[in-house]
C-alpha positions in Angstrom: 48.5 -25.2 -90.0 47.1 -24.0 -86.7 43.9 -21.8 -86.6 44.0 -19.4 -83.7 40.2 -19.4 -83.1 40.4 -17.1 -80.0 42.4 -14.5 -81.9 39.9 -14.7 -84.8 37.0 -14.4 -82.4 38.6 -11.4 -80.7 39.0 -9.7 -84.1 35.4 -10.4 -84.9 34.2 -9.0 -81.6 36.3 -5.9 -82.1 34.9 -5.5 -85.6 31.4 -5.9 -84.3 32.0 -3.2 -81.6 33.3 -0.9 -84.4 30.3 -1.6 -86.6 27.9 -0.9 -83.7 29.7 2.4 -83.1 29.5 3.3 -86.8 25.8 2.4 -86.8 25.1 4.7 -83.9 27.0 7.5 -85.6 25.1 6.9 -88.9 21.8 7.0 -87.0 22.7 10.3 -85.4 23.7 11.7 -88.8 20.4 10.5 -90.3 18.4 12.1 -87.5 20.3 15.3 -88.1 19.5 15.1 -91.8 23.0 14.5 -93.0 23.9 12.3 -96.0 25.7 9.1 -95.3 28.5 7.3 -97.0 28.0 3.7 -98.3 28.5 1.0 -95.7 31.6 -1.2 -95.8 29.8 -4.1 -94.0 29.9 -6.5 -96.9 33.5 -7.8 -96.6 33.2 -8.0 -92.8 30.1 -10.2 -93.1 32.1 -12.6 -95.3 34.8 -12.9 -92.7 32.3 -13.4 -89.9 30.6 -16.1 -91.9 33.9 -17.9 -92.4 34.6 -17.6 -88.7 31.3 -19.2 -87.9 31.8 -22.0 -90.4 35.4 -22.7 -89.1 34.2 -22.6 -85.5 31.5 -25.2 -86.3 33.9 -27.3 -88.3 36.3 -27.4 -85.4 33.5 -28.4 -83.0 32.7 -31.3 -85.4 36.4 -32.4 -85.3 36.6 -32.1 -81.5 33.4 -34.1 -81.1 34.7 -36.8 -83.4 32.0 -36.4 -86.0 34.7 -35.9 -88.7 38.3 -37.0 -89.0 41.4 -34.8 -89.5 41.5 -35.4 -93.3 37.8 -34.3 -93.7 38.5 -31.3 -91.4 41.4 -30.2 -93.5 39.5 -30.6 -96.8 36.5 -28.7 -95.6 38.7 -26.0 -93.9 40.4 -25.3 -97.2 37.0 -25.0 -98.9 35.9 -22.4 -96.3 39.1 -20.4 -96.1 41.6 -21.2 -98.9 45.2 -20.2 -98.4 48.2 -19.8 -100.6 50.2 -22.1 -98.4 51.2 -25.5 -99.8 49.0 -28.5 -98.7 
């Protein structure tokens, strides 16, 4: 399995930009006294956390601090998939 870290980072950056825009819009609505809908930030934070963990894990592999087997084991713990081992 290949993890496309640049694509994941691009998605995370786009999500961050979108969240920033939503936060500005919420702030404007709040200043105008309008009620606001609940935030959907929770699931995104989980994805961003996984991205950070996977990025650090890849750095450890690239630096030789862990081997390929350990990398695969820990990667599956961070982001399990339905794909066969």
